[in-house]
PDB file of N, CA, C, O and CB in Angstrom:
ATOM      1  N   MET A   1       0.807  -1.254   0.003  1.00  0.00           N
ATOM      2  CA  MET A   1      -0.013  -0.001  -0.025  1.00  0.00           C
ATOM      3  C   MET A   1       0.891   1.230   0.016  1.00  0.00           C
ATOM      4  O   MET A   1       0.636   2.182  -0.721  1.00  0.00           O
ATOM      5  CB  MET A   1      -1.016   0.041   1.185  1.00  0.00           C
ATOM      6  N   VAL A   2       1.908   1.249   0.824  1.00  0.00           N
ATOM      7  CA  VAL A   2       2.856   2.430   0.873  1.00  0.00           C
ATOM      8  C   VAL A   2       3.452   2.745  -0.489  1.00  0.00           C
ATOM      9  O   VAL A   2       3.562   3.897  -0.909  1.00  0.00           O
ATOM     10  CB  VAL A   2       4.018   2.162   1.873  1.00  0.00           C
ATOM     11  N   LYS A   3       3.842   1.627  -1.177  1.00  0.00           N
ATOM     12  CA  LYS A   3       4.497   1.813  -2.482  1.00  0.00           C
ATOM     13  C   LYS A   3       3.512   2.460  -3.486  1.00  0.00           C
ATOM     14  O   LYS A   3       3.901   3.324  -4.272  1.00  0.00           O
ATOM     15  CB  LYS A   3       5.018   0.436  -3.035  1.00  0.00           C
ATOM     16  N   ARG A   4       2.283   2.048  -3.450  1.00  0.00           N
ATOM     17  CA  ARG A   4       1.267   2.597  -4.343  1.00  0.00           C
ATOM     18  C   ARG A   4       1.011   4.061  -4.091  1.00  0.00           C
ATOM     19  O   ARG A   4       0.839   4.852  -5.019  1.00  0.00           O
ATOM     20  CB  ARG A   4      -0.014   1.836  -4.202  1.00  0.00           C
ATOM     21  N   VAL A   5       0.987   4.418  -2.786  1.00  0.00           N
ATOM     22  CA  VAL A   5       0.751   5.824  -2.389  1.00  0.00           C
ATOM     23  C   VAL A   5       1.955   6.731  -2.823  1.00  0.00           C
ATOM     24  O   VAL A   5       1.768   7.833  -3.339  1.00  0.00           O
ATOM     25  CB  VAL A   5       0.532   5.914  -0.817  1.00  0.00           C
ATOM     26  N   LEU A   6       3.145   6.232  -2.597  1.00  0.00           N
ATOM     27  CA  LEU A   6       4.337   7.001  -2.981  1.00  0.00           C
ATOM     28  C   LEU A   6       4.362   7.123  -4.507  1.00  0.00           C
ATOM     29  O   LEU A   6       4.688   8.205  -4.995  1.00  0.00           O
ATOM     30  CB  LEU A   6       5.657   6.318  -2.447  1.00  0.00           C
ATOM     31  N   GLU A   7       4.045   6.106  -5.282  1.00  0.00           N
ATOM     32  CA  GLU A   7       4.099   6.218  -6.715  1.00  0.00           C
ATOM     33  C   GLU A   7       3.093   7.214  -7.211  1.00  0.00           C
ATOM     34  O   GLU A   7       3.453   8.081  -8.006  1.00  0.00           O
ATOM     35  CB  GLU A   7       3.873   4.887  -7.359  1.00  0.00           C
ATOM     36  N   TRP A   8       1.821   7.142  -6.778  1.00  0.00           N
ATOM     37  CA  TRP A   8       0.780   7.970  -7.328  1.00  0.00           C
ATOM     38  C   TRP A   8       0.881   9.443  -6.798  1.00  0.00           C
ATOM     39  O   TRP A   8       0.568  10.397  -7.510  1.00  0.00           O
ATOM     40  CB  TRP A   8      -0.594   7.354  -6.984  1.00  0.00           C
ATOM     41  N   PHE A   9       1.340   9.579  -5.492  1.00  0.00           N
ATOM     42  CA  PHE A   9       1.655  10.986  -4.982  1.00  0.00           C
ATOM     43  C   PHE A   9       2.668  11.651  -5.854  1.00  0.00           C
ATOM     44  O   PHE A   9       2.524  12.814  -6.232  1.00  0.00           O
ATOM     45  CB  PHE A   9       2.199  10.965  -3.513  1.00  0.00           C
ATOM     46  N   GLY A  10       3.717  10.892  -6.180  1.00  0.00           N
ATOM     47  CA  GLY A  10       4.767  11.447  -7.038  1.00  0.00           C
ATOM     48  C   GLY A  10       4.267  11.745  -8.471  1.00  0.00           C
ATOM     49  O   GLY A  10       4.697  12.736  -9.061  1.00  0.00           O
ATOM     50  N   VAL A  11       3.423  10.964  -9.009  1.00  0.00           N
ATOM     51  CA  VAL A  11       2.895  11.253 -10.303  1.00  0.00           C
ATOM     52  C   VAL A  11       2.003  12.469 -10.345  1.00  0.00           C
ATOM     53  O   VAL A  11       2.110  13.320 -11.228  1.00  0.00           O
ATOM     54  CB  VAL A  11       2.167  10.100 -10.791  1.00  0.00           C
ATOM     55  N   VAL A  12       1.128  12.528  -9.375  1.00  0.00           N
ATOM     56  CA  VAL A  12       0.145  13.665  -9.355  1.00  0.00           C
ATOM     57  C   VAL A  12       0.915  14.957  -9.056  1.00  0.00           C
ATOM     58  O   VAL A  12       0.618  15.975  -9.682  1.00  0.00           O
ATOM     59  CB  VAL A  12      -1.013  13.432  -8.255  1.00  0.00           C
ATOM     60  N   THR A  13       1.875  14.972  -8.146  1.00  0.00           N
ATOM     61  CA  THR A  13       2.587  16.153  -7.889  1.00  0.00           C
ATOM     62  C   THR A  13       3.393  16.608  -9.098  1.00  0.00           C
ATOM     63  O   THR A  13       3.501  17.805  -9.361  1.00  0.00           O
ATOM     64  CB  THR A  13       3.454  15.956  -6.724  1.00  0.00           C
ATOM     65  N   ALA A  14       3.939  15.687  -9.807  1.00  0.00           N
ATOM     66  CA  ALA A  14       4.739  15.991 -11.029  1.00  0.00           C
ATOM     67  C   ALA A  14       3.807  16.588 -12.121  1.00  0.00           C
ATOM     68  O   ALA A  14       4.216  17.505 -12.833  1.00  0.00           O
ATOM     69  CB  ALA A  14       5.466  14.670 -11.576  1.00  0.00           C
ATOM     70  N   ILE A  15       2.588  16.087 -12.253  1.00  0.00           N
ATOM     71  CA  ILE A  15       1.593  16.622 -13.246  1.00  0.00           C
ATOM     72  C   ILE A  15       1.311  18.077 -12.828  1.00  0.00           C
ATOM     73  O   ILE A  15       1.393  18.981 -13.660  1.00  0.00           O
ATOM     74  CB  ILE A  15       0.207  15.735 -13.280  1.00  0.00           C
ATOM     75  N   ILE A  16       0.992  18.303 -11.589  1.00  0.00           N
ATOM     76  CA  ILE A  16       0.625  19.658 -11.137  1.00  0.00           C
ATOM     77  C   ILE A  16       1.832  20.607 -11.328  1.00  0.00           C
ATOM     78  O   ILE A  16       1.656  21.741 -11.773  1.00  0.00           O
ATOM     79  CB  ILE A  16       0.165  19.638  -9.622  1.00  0.00           C
ATOM     80  N   TYR A  17       3.075  20.139 -10.989  1.00  0.00           N
ATOM     81  CA  TYR A  17       4.295  20.896 -11.207  1.00  0.00           C
ATOM     82  C   TYR A  17       4.419  21.304 -12.707  1.00  0.00           C
ATOM     83  O   TYR A  17       4.676  22.467 -13.017  1.00  0.00           O
ATOM     84  CB  TYR A  17       5.531  20.055 -10.754  1.00  0.00           C
ATOM     85  N   SER A  18       4.238  20.350 -13.601  1.00  0.00           N
ATOM     86  CA  SER A  18       4.370  20.689 -14.998  1.00  0.00           C
ATOM     87  C   SER A  18       3.407  21.742 -15.414  1.00  0.00           C
ATOM     88  O   SER A  18       3.791  22.688 -16.101  1.00  0.00           O
ATOM     89  CB  SER A  18       4.190  19.496 -15.837  1.00  0.00           C
ATOM     90  N   MET A  19       2.147  21.618 -15.021  1.00  0.00           N
ATOM     91  CA  MET A  19       1.129  22.581 -15.374  1.00  0.00           C
ATOM     92  C   MET A  19       1.424  23.985 -14.801  1.00  0.00           C
ATOM     93  O   MET A  19       1.302  24.993 -15.497  1.00  0.00           O
ATOM     94  CB  MET A  19      -0.219  22.089 -14.885  1.00  0.00           C
ATOM     95  N   LEU A  20       1.805  24.019 -13.548  1.00  0.00           N
ATOM     96  CA  LEU A  20       2.104  25.342 -12.873  1.00  0.00           C
ATOM     97  C   LEU A  20       3.277  26.045 -13.569  1.00  0.00           C
ATOM     98  O   LEU A  20       3.200  27.252 -13.801  1.00  0.00           O
ATOM     99  CB  LEU A  20       2.452  25.132 -11.331  1.00  0.00           C
ATOM    100  N   VAL A  21       4.365  25.330 -13.911  1.00  0.00           N
ATOM    101  CA  VAL A  21       5.475  25.994 -14.552  1.00  0.00           C
ATOM    102  C   VAL A  21       5.146  26.338 -16.001  1.00  0.00           C
ATOM    103  O   VAL A  21       5.548  27.401 -16.474  1.00  0.00           O
ATOM    104  CB  VAL A  21       6.715  25.126 -14.482  1.00  0.00           C
ATOM    105  N   ALA A  22       4.442  25.492 -16.709  1.00  0.00           N
ATOM    106  CA  ALA A  22       4.085  25.802 -18.090  1.00  0.00           C
ATOM    107  C   ALA A  22       3.075  26.929 -18.224  1.00  0.00           C
ATOM    108  O   ALA A  22       3.046  27.644 -19.226  1.00  0.00           O
ATOM    109  CB  ALA A  22       3.545  24.583 -18.749  1.00  0.00           C
ATOM    110  N   SER A  23       2.271  27.069 -17.223  1.00  0.00           N
ATOM    111  CA  SER A  23       1.237  28.178 -17.294  1.00  0.00           C
ATOM    112  C   SER A  23       1.810  29.586 -17.182  1.00  0.00           C
ATOM    113  O   SER A  23       1.185  30.556 -17.609  1.00  0.00           O
ATOM    114  CB  SER A  23       0.208  28.003 -16.177  1.00  0.00           C
ATOM    115  N   ASN A  24       3.043  29.691 -16.584  1.00  0.00           N
ATOM    116  CA  ASN A  24       3.724  30.991 -16.446  1.00  0.00           C
ATOM    117  C   ASN A  24       2.832  32.042 -15.767  1.00  0.00           C
ATOM    118  O   ASN A  24       2.691  33.169 -16.243  1.00  0.00           O
ATOM    119  CB  ASN A  24       4.164  31.503 -17.828  1.00  0.00           C
ATOM    120  N   THR A  25       2.239  31.633 -14.645  1.00  0.00           N
ATOM    121  CA  THR A  25       1.343  32.448 -13.875  1.00  0.00           C
ATOM    122  C   THR A  25       1.932  32.930 -12.543  1.00  0.00           C
ATOM    123  O   THR A  25       1.192  33.416 -11.688  1.00  0.00           O
ATOM    124  CB  THR A  25       0.099  31.691 -13.627  1.00  0.00           C
ATOM    125  N   GLY A  26       3.227  32.805 -12.358  1.00  0.00           N
ATOM    126  CA  GLY A  26       3.821  33.246 -11.166  1.00  0.00           C
ATOM    127  C   GLY A  26       3.865  32.232 -10.051  1.00  0.00           C
ATOM    128  O   GLY A  26       4.204  32.553  -8.912  1.00  0.00           O
ATOM    129  N   ASN A  27       3.524  31.018 -10.382  1.00  0.00           N
ATOM    130  CA  ASN A  27       3.484  29.965  -9.362  1.00  0.00           C
ATOM    131  C   ASN A  27       4.694  28.995  -9.519  1.00  0.00           C
ATOM    132  O   ASN A  27       4.595  27.806  -9.218  1.00  0.00           O
ATOM    133  CB  ASN A  27       2.133  29.176  -9.462  1.00  0.00           C
ATOM    134  N   GLU A  28       5.818  29.539  -9.995  1.00  0.00           N
ATOM    135  CA  GLU A  28       6.977  28.737 -10.297  1.00  0.00           C
ATOM    136  C   GLU A  28       7.582  28.137  -9.024  1.00  0.00           C
ATOM    137  O   GLU A  28       7.973  26.970  -9.012  1.00  0.00           O
ATOM    138  CB  GLU A  28       8.008  29.570 -11.034  1.00  0.00           C
ATOM    139  N   VAL A  29       7.661  28.940  -7.949  1.00  0.00           N
ATOM    140  CA  VAL A  29       8.300  28.411  -6.753  1.00  0.00           C
ATOM    141  C   VAL A  29       7.450  27.222  -6.192  1.00  0.00           C
ATOM    142  O   VAL A  29       7.986  26.188  -5.794  1.00  0.00           O
ATOM    143  CB  VAL A  29       8.467  29.554  -5.671  1.00  0.00           C
ATOM    144  N   LEU A  30       6.174  27.410  -6.182  1.00  0.00           N
ATOM    145  CA  LEU A  30       5.268  26.248  -5.815  1.00  0.00           C
ATOM    146  C   LEU A  30       5.491  25.068  -6.754  1.00  0.00           C
ATOM    147  O   LEU A  30       5.648  23.935  -6.301  1.00  0.00           O
ATOM    148  CB  LEU A  30       3.744  26.674  -5.873  1.00  0.00           C
ATOM    149  N   GLY A  31       5.506  25.329  -8.060  1.00  0.00           N
ATOM    150  CA  GLY A  31       5.771  24.275  -8.971  1.00  0.00           C
ATOM    151  C   GLY A  31       7.059  23.525  -8.756  1.00  0.00           C
ATOM    152  O   GLY A  31       7.063  22.294  -8.783  1.00  0.00           O
ATOM    153  N   PHE A  32       8.176  24.242  -8.540  1.00  0.00           N
ATOM    154  CA  PHE A  32       9.427  23.602  -8.309  1.00  0.00           C
ATOM    155  C   PHE A  32       9.455  22.890  -6.955  1.00  0.00           C
ATOM    156  O   PHE A  32      10.161  21.891  -6.817  1.00  0.00           O
ATOM    157  CB  PHE A  32      10.531  24.606  -8.402  1.00  0.00           C
ATOM    158  N   SER A  33       8.724  23.360  -5.967  1.00  0.00           N
ATOM    159  CA  SER A  33       8.581  22.717  -4.716  1.00  0.00           C
ATOM    160  C   SER A  33       7.922  21.318  -4.924  1.00  0.00           C
ATOM    161  O   SER A  33       8.340  20.315  -4.347  1.00  0.00           O
ATOM    162  CB  SER A  33       7.757  23.606  -3.763  1.00  0.00           C
ATOM    163  N   LEU A  34       6.887  21.316  -5.770  1.00  0.00           N
ATOM    164  CA  LEU A  34       6.155  20.109  -6.064  1.00  0.00           C
ATOM    165  C   LEU A  34       7.070  19.145  -6.860  1.00  0.00           C
ATOM    166  O   LEU A  34       6.981  17.929  -6.693  1.00  0.00           O
ATOM    167  CB  LEU A  34       4.850  20.441  -6.854  1.00  0.00           C
ATOM    168  N   LEU A  35       7.902  19.668  -7.679  1.00  0.00           N
ATOM    169  CA  LEU A  35       8.873  18.840  -8.416  1.00  0.00           C
ATOM    170  C   LEU A  35       9.753  18.101  -7.407  1.00  0.00           C
ATOM    171  O   LEU A  35       9.956  16.890  -7.494  1.00  0.00           O
ATOM    172  CB  LEU A  35       9.755  19.719  -9.387  1.00  0.00           C
ATOM    173  N   PHE A  36      10.274  18.886  -6.429  1.00  0.00           N
ATOM    174  CA  PHE A  36      11.148  18.313  -5.383  1.00  0.00           C
ATOM    175  C   PHE A  36      10.410  17.208  -4.649  1.00  0.00           C
ATOM    176  O   PHE A  36      10.929  16.105  -4.476  1.00  0.00           O
ATOM    177  CB  PHE A  36      11.617  19.408  -4.376  1.00  0.00           C
ATOM    178  N   LEU A  37       9.182  17.519  -4.215  1.00  0.00           N
ATOM    179  CA  LEU A  37       8.400  16.475  -3.435  1.00  0.00           C
ATOM    180  C   LEU A  37       8.113  15.272  -4.298  1.00  0.00           C
ATOM    181  O   LEU A  37       8.147  14.145  -3.804  1.00  0.00           O
ATOM    182  CB  LEU A  37       7.039  17.057  -2.899  1.00  0.00           C
ATOM    183  N   SER A  38       7.838  15.467  -5.539  1.00  0.00           N
ATOM    184  CA  SER A  38       7.614  14.375  -6.435  1.00  0.00           C
ATOM    185  C   SER A  38       8.751  13.504  -6.597  1.00  0.00           C
ATOM    186  O   SER A  38       8.620  12.280  -6.579  1.00  0.00           O
ATOM    187  CB  SER A  38       7.224  14.840  -7.694  1.00  0.00           C
ATOM    188  N   ALA A  39       9.944  14.123  -6.766  1.00  0.00           N
ATOM    189  CA  ALA A  39      11.221  13.406  -6.921  1.00  0.00           C
ATOM    190  C   ALA A  39      11.503  12.509  -5.644  1.00  0.00           C
ATOM    191  O   ALA A  39      11.879  11.341  -5.744  1.00  0.00           O
ATOM    192  CB  ALA A  39      12.407  14.460  -7.149  1.00  0.00           C
ATOM    193  N   ILE A  40      11.296  13.133  -4.472  1.00  0.00           N
ATOM    194  CA  ILE A  40      11.545  12.395  -3.280  1.00  0.00           C
ATOM    195  C   ILE A  40      10.605  11.219  -3.168  1.00  0.00           C
ATOM    196  O   ILE A  40      11.071  10.126  -2.849  1.00  0.00           O
ATOM    197  CB  ILE A  40      11.428  13.281  -2.088  1.00  0.00           C
ATOM    198  N   ALA A  41       9.293  11.366  -3.410  1.00  0.00           N
ATOM    199  CA  ALA A  41       8.305  10.281  -3.316  1.00  0.00           C
ATOM    200  C   ALA A  41       8.628   9.187  -4.360  1.00  0.00           C
ATOM    201  O   ALA A  41       8.624   8.000  -4.033  1.00  0.00           O
ATOM    202  CB  ALA A  41       6.850  10.840  -3.532  1.00  0.00           C
ATOM    203  N   ILE A  42       8.901   9.585  -5.593  1.00  0.00           N
ATOM    204  CA  ILE A  42       9.155   8.557  -6.654  1.00  0.00           C
ATOM    205  C   ILE A  42      10.532   7.888  -6.345  1.00  0.00           C
ATOM    206  O   ILE A  42      10.719   6.696  -6.590  1.00  0.00           O
ATOM    207  CB  ILE A  42       9.153   9.231  -8.149  1.00  0.00           C
ATOM    208  N   GLY A  43      11.485   8.688  -5.804  1.00  0.00           N
ATOM    209  CA  GLY A  43      12.785   8.122  -5.461  1.00  0.00           C
ATOM    210  C   GLY A  43      12.635   7.070  -4.359  1.00  0.00           C
ATOM    211  O   GLY A  43      13.260   6.013  -4.448  1.00  0.00           O
ATOM    212  N   ILE A  44      11.882   7.308  -3.395  1.00  0.00           N
ATOM    213  CA  ILE A  44      11.694   6.282  -2.294  1.00  0.00           C
ATOM    214  C   ILE A  44      10.915   5.113  -2.897  1.00  0.00           C
ATOM    215  O   ILE A  44      11.242   3.969  -2.581  1.00  0.00           O
ATOM    216  CB  ILE A  44      10.897   6.898  -1.004  1.00  0.00           C
ATOM    217  N   TRP A  45       9.922   5.323  -3.732  1.00  0.00           N
ATOM    218  CA  TRP A  45       9.227   4.221  -4.403  1.00  0.00           C
ATOM    219  C   TRP A  45      10.228   3.374  -5.207  1.00  0.00           C
ATOM    220  O   TRP A  45      10.210   2.147  -5.115  1.00  0.00           O
ATOM    221  CB  TRP A  45       8.105   4.769  -5.336  1.00  0.00           C
ATOM    222  N   ALA A  46      11.105   4.027  -5.997  1.00  0.00           N
ATOM    223  CA  ALA A  46      11.985   3.357  -6.874  1.00  0.00           C
ATOM    224  C   ALA A  46      13.017   2.503  -6.078  1.00  0.00           C
ATOM    225  O   ALA A  46      13.403   1.410  -6.494  1.00  0.00           O
ATOM    226  CB  ALA A  46      12.674   4.373  -7.769  1.00  0.00           C
ATOM    227  N   PHE A  47      13.442   3.059  -4.915  1.00  0.00           N
ATOM    228  CA  PHE A  47      14.337   2.337  -4.079  1.00  0.00           C
ATOM    229  C   PHE A  47      13.657   1.074  -3.467  1.00  0.00           C
ATOM    230  O   PHE A  47      14.257   0.001  -3.413  1.00  0.00           O
ATOM    231  CB  PHE A  47      14.855   3.261  -2.989  1.00  0.00           C
ATOM    232  N   LEU A  48      12.408   1.236  -3.018  1.00  0.00           N
ATOM    233  CA  LEU A  48      11.699   0.145  -2.392  1.00  0.00           C
ATOM    234  C   LEU A  48      11.420  -0.953  -3.452  1.00  0.00           C
ATOM    235  O   LEU A  48      11.394  -2.136  -3.115  1.00  0.00           O
ATOM    236  CB  LEU A  48      10.372   0.658  -1.740  1.00  0.00           C
ATOM    237  N   CYS A  49      11.212  -0.560  -4.734  1.00  0.00           N
ATOM    238  CA  CYS A  49      10.917  -1.519  -5.760  1.00  0.00           C
ATOM    239  C   CYS A  49      12.149  -1.918  -6.558  1.00  0.00           C
ATOM    240  O   CYS A  49      12.054  -2.691  -7.511  1.00  0.00           O
ATOM    241  CB  CYS A  49       9.877  -0.974  -6.668  1.00  0.00           C
ATOM    242  N   ARG A  50      13.314  -1.385  -6.165  1.00  0.00           N
ATOM    243  CA  ARG A  50      14.562  -1.739  -6.758  1.00  0.00           C
ATOM    244  C   ARG A  50      14.584  -1.333  -8.282  1.00  0.00           C
ATOM    245  O   ARG A  50      15.047  -2.078  -9.146  1.00  0.00           O
ATOM    246  CB  ARG A  50      14.804  -3.259  -6.571  1.00  0.00           C
ATOM    247  N   HIS A  51      14.079  -0.166  -8.525  1.00  0.00           N
ATOM    248  CA  HIS A  51      14.176   0.440  -9.870  1.00  0.00           C
ATOM    249  C   HIS A  51      15.256   1.504  -9.842  1.00  0.00           C
ATOM    250  O   HIS A  51      14.953   2.693  -9.750  1.00  0.00           O
ATOM    251  CB  HIS A  51      12.803   1.057 -10.328  1.00  0.00           C
ATOM    252  N   TYR A  52      16.482   1.099  -9.918  1.00  0.00           N
ATOM    253  CA  TYR A  52      17.597   1.919  -9.631  1.00  0.00           C
ATOM    254  C   TYR A  52      17.855   3.017 -10.724  1.00  0.00           C
ATOM    255  O   TYR A  52      18.356   4.104 -10.437  1.00  0.00           O
ATOM    256  CB  TYR A  52      18.797   1.037  -9.467  1.00  0.00           C
ATOM    257  N   GLY A  53      17.500   2.682 -11.928  1.00  0.00           N
ATOM    258  CA  GLY A  53      17.580   3.708 -12.974  1.00  0.00           C
ATOM    259  C   GLY A  53      16.644   4.869 -12.755  1.00  0.00           C
ATOM    260  O   GLY A  53      17.020   6.019 -12.986  1.00  0.00           O
ATOM    261  N   ILE A  54      15.416   4.590 -12.307  1.00  0.00           N
ATOM    262  CA  ILE A  54      14.491   5.665 -11.969  1.00  0.00           C
ATOM    263  C   ILE A  54      14.928   6.396 -10.765  1.00  0.00           C
ATOM    264  O   ILE A  54      14.725   7.607 -10.668  1.00  0.00           O
ATOM    265  CB  ILE A  54      13.120   5.145 -11.759  1.00  0.00           C
ATOM    266  N   LEU A  55      15.531   5.699  -9.825  1.00  0.00           N
ATOM    267  CA  LEU A  55      16.029   6.321  -8.628  1.00  0.00           C
ATOM    268  C   LEU A  55      17.136   7.345  -8.957  1.00  0.00           C
ATOM    269  O   LEU A  55      17.112   8.457  -8.431  1.00  0.00           O
ATOM    270  CB  LEU A  55      16.547   5.253  -7.666  1.00  0.00           C
ATOM    271  N   LEU A  56      18.098   6.986  -9.815  1.00  0.00           N
ATOM    272  CA  LEU A  56      19.093   7.933 -10.235  1.00  0.00           C
ATOM    273  C   LEU A  56      18.481   9.119 -10.969  1.00  0.00           C
ATOM    274  O   LEU A  56      18.941  10.245 -10.777  1.00  0.00           O
ATOM    275  CB  LEU A  56      20.104   7.254 -11.103  1.00  0.00           C
ATOM    276  N   LEU A  57      17.466   8.914 -11.801  1.00  0.00           N
ATOM    277  CA  LEU A  57      16.810   9.997 -12.477  1.00  0.00           C
ATOM    278  C   LEU A  57      16.177  10.975 -11.445  1.00  0.00           C
ATOM    279  O   LEU A  57      16.179  12.186 -11.665  1.00  0.00           O
ATOM    280  CB  LEU A  57      15.745   9.440 -13.444  1.00  0.00           C
ATOM    281  N   GLN A  58      15.642  10.448 -10.334  1.00  0.00           N
ATOM    282  CA  GLN A  58      14.953  11.291  -9.343  1.00  0.00           C
ATOM    283  C   GLN A  58      15.969  12.238  -8.637  1.00  0.00           C
ATOM    284  O   GLN A  58      15.611  13.336  -8.212  1.00  0.00           O
ATOM    285  CB  GLN A  58      14.211  10.388  -8.283  1.00  0.00           C
ATOM    286  N   PHE A  59      17.221  11.788  -8.525  1.00  0.00           N
ATOM    287  CA  PHE A  59      18.275  12.693  -7.992  1.00  0.00           C
ATOM    288  C   PHE A  59      18.416  13.897  -8.821  1.00  0.00           C
ATOM    289  O   PHE A  59      18.570  14.988  -8.272  1.00  0.00           O
ATOM    290  CB  PHE A  59      19.610  12.003  -7.906  1.00  0.00           C
ATOM    291  N   PHE A  60      18.374  13.782 -10.147  1.00  0.00           N
ATOM    292  CA  PHE A  60      18.483  14.915 -11.071  1.00  0.00           C
ATOM    293  C   PHE A  60      17.231  15.759 -10.966  1.00  0.00           C
ATOM    294  O   PHE A  60      17.336  16.984 -10.911  1.00  0.00           O
ATOM    295  CB  PHE A  60      18.698  14.435 -12.533  1.00  0.00           C
ATOM    296  N   TYR A  61      16.029  15.151 -10.935  1.00  0.00           N
ATOM    297  CA  TYR A  61      14.790  15.901 -10.772  1.00  0.00           C
ATOM    298  C   TYR A  61      14.760  16.700  -9.506  1.00  0.00           C
ATOM    299  O   TYR A  61      14.347  17.860  -9.483  1.00  0.00           O
ATOM    300  CB  TYR A  61      13.624  14.984 -10.800  1.00  0.00           C
ATOM    301  N   ALA A  62      15.220  16.036  -8.412  1.00  0.00           N
ATOM    302  CA  ALA A  62      15.230  16.766  -7.109  1.00  0.00           C
ATOM    303  C   ALA A  62      16.180  17.937  -7.249  1.00  0.00           C
ATOM    304  O   ALA A  62      15.842  19.033  -6.800  1.00  0.00           O
ATOM    305  CB  ALA A  62      15.672  15.824  -5.895  1.00  0.00           C
ATOM    306  N   SER A  63      17.330  17.771  -7.837  1.00  0.00           N
ATOM    307  CA  SER A  63      18.253  18.894  -8.003  1.00  0.00           C
ATOM    308  C   SER A  63      17.729  19.989  -8.860  1.00  0.00           C
ATOM    309  O   SER A  63      17.983  21.167  -8.610  1.00  0.00           O
ATOM    310  CB  SER A  63      19.516  18.427  -8.565  1.00  0.00           C
ATOM    311  N   ALA A  64      16.989  19.608  -9.883  1.00  0.00           N
ATOM    312  CA  ALA A  64      16.281  20.675 -10.706  1.00  0.00           C
ATOM    313  C   ALA A  64      15.301  21.397  -9.899  1.00  0.00           C
ATOM    314  O   ALA A  64      15.204  22.616 -10.040  1.00  0.00           O
ATOM    315  CB  ALA A  64      15.562  20.087 -11.921  1.00  0.00           C
ATOM    316  N   GLY A  65      14.535  20.742  -9.035  1.00  0.00           N
ATOM    317  CA  GLY A  65      13.544  21.425  -8.134  1.00  0.00           C
ATOM    318  C   GLY A  65      14.233  22.427  -7.227  1.00  0.00           C
ATOM    319  O   GLY A  65      13.774  23.559  -7.072  1.00  0.00           O
ATOM    320  N   VAL A  66      15.333  22.005  -6.633  1.00  0.00           N
ATOM    321  CA  VAL A  66      16.040  22.928  -5.742  1.00  0.00           C
ATOM    322  C   VAL A  66      16.601  24.110  -6.505  1.00  0.00           C
ATOM    323  O   VAL A  66      16.460  25.249  -6.059  1.00  0.00           O
ATOM    324  CB  VAL A  66      17.161  22.208  -5.009  1.00  0.00           C
ATOM    325  N   ILE A  67      17.228  23.873  -7.629  1.00  0.00           N
ATOM    326  CA  ILE A  67      17.723  24.970  -8.504  1.00  0.00           C
ATOM    327  C   ILE A  67      16.638  25.897  -8.883  1.00  0.00           C
ATOM    328  O   ILE A  67      16.799  27.116  -8.820  1.00  0.00           O
ATOM    329  CB  ILE A  67      18.361  24.429  -9.758  1.00  0.00           C
ATOM    330  N   GLY A  68      15.524  25.342  -9.279  1.00  0.00           N
ATOM    331  CA  GLY A  68      14.354  26.184  -9.769  1.00  0.00           C
ATOM    332  C   GLY A  68      13.827  27.027  -8.619  1.00  0.00           C
ATOM    333  O   GLY A  68      13.516  28.200  -8.826  1.00  0.00           O
ATOM    334  N   MET A  69      13.711  26.464  -7.385  1.00  0.00           N
ATOM    335  CA  MET A  69      13.227  27.193  -6.257  1.00  0.00           C
ATOM    336  C   MET A  69      14.196  28.382  -5.955  1.00  0.00           C
ATOM    337  O   MET A  69      13.762  29.516  -5.756  1.00  0.00           O
ATOM    338  CB  MET A  69      13.081  26.242  -5.032  1.00  0.00           C
ATOM    339  N   LEU A  70      15.456  28.092  -5.929  1.00  0.00           N
ATOM    340  CA  LEU A  70      16.452  29.143  -5.597  1.00  0.00           C
ATOM    341  C   LEU A  70      16.531  30.227  -6.635  1.00  0.00           C
ATOM    342  O   LEU A  70      16.724  31.394  -6.291  1.00  0.00           O
ATOM    343  CB  LEU A  70      17.820  28.535  -5.427  1.00  0.00           C
ATOM    344  N   ARG A  71      16.389  29.880  -7.895  1.00  0.00           N
ATOM    345  CA  ARG A  71      16.444  30.891  -8.948  1.00  0.00           C
ATOM    346  C   ARG A  71      15.129  31.808  -8.929  1.00  0.00           C
ATOM    347  O   ARG A  71      15.194  32.984  -9.287  1.00  0.00           O
ATOM    348  CB  ARG A  71      16.613  30.164 -10.360  1.00  0.00           C
ATOM    349  N   TRP A  72      14.025  31.268  -8.530  1.00  0.00           N
ATOM    350  CA  TRP A  72      12.822  32.039  -8.541  1.00  0.00           C
ATOM    351  C   TRP A  72      12.569  32.817  -7.232  1.00  0.00           C
ATOM    352  O   TRP A  72      11.684  33.671  -7.194  1.00  0.00           O
ATOM    353  CB  TRP A  72      11.682  31.137  -8.822  1.00  0.00           C
ATOM    354  N   LEU A  73      13.329  32.534  -6.168  1.00  0.00           N
ATOM    355  CA  LEU A  73      13.161  33.208  -4.900  1.00  0.00           C
ATOM    356  C   LEU A  73      13.830  34.644  -4.942  1.00  0.00           C
ATOM    357  O   LEU A  73      13.790  35.372  -3.951  1.00  0.00           O
ATOM    358  CB  LEU A  73      13.782  32.325  -3.755  1.00  0.00           C
TER     359      LEU A  73
END
């Protein structure tokens, strides 16, 4: 059950992040925060499910989230 929640929480937050950043409505910091949360959730899910390629990718997404937040603050 925990794996399913992590997976879908990560997916939903990534979708919302994408829409917020693409809409260019001034919600970029919130969007990049959601990208970071999404990467953490999917990263934990990937680790638990032994999807190490996806786990590595999430490190880069989390980094992009942090960079995005810092650049927009």
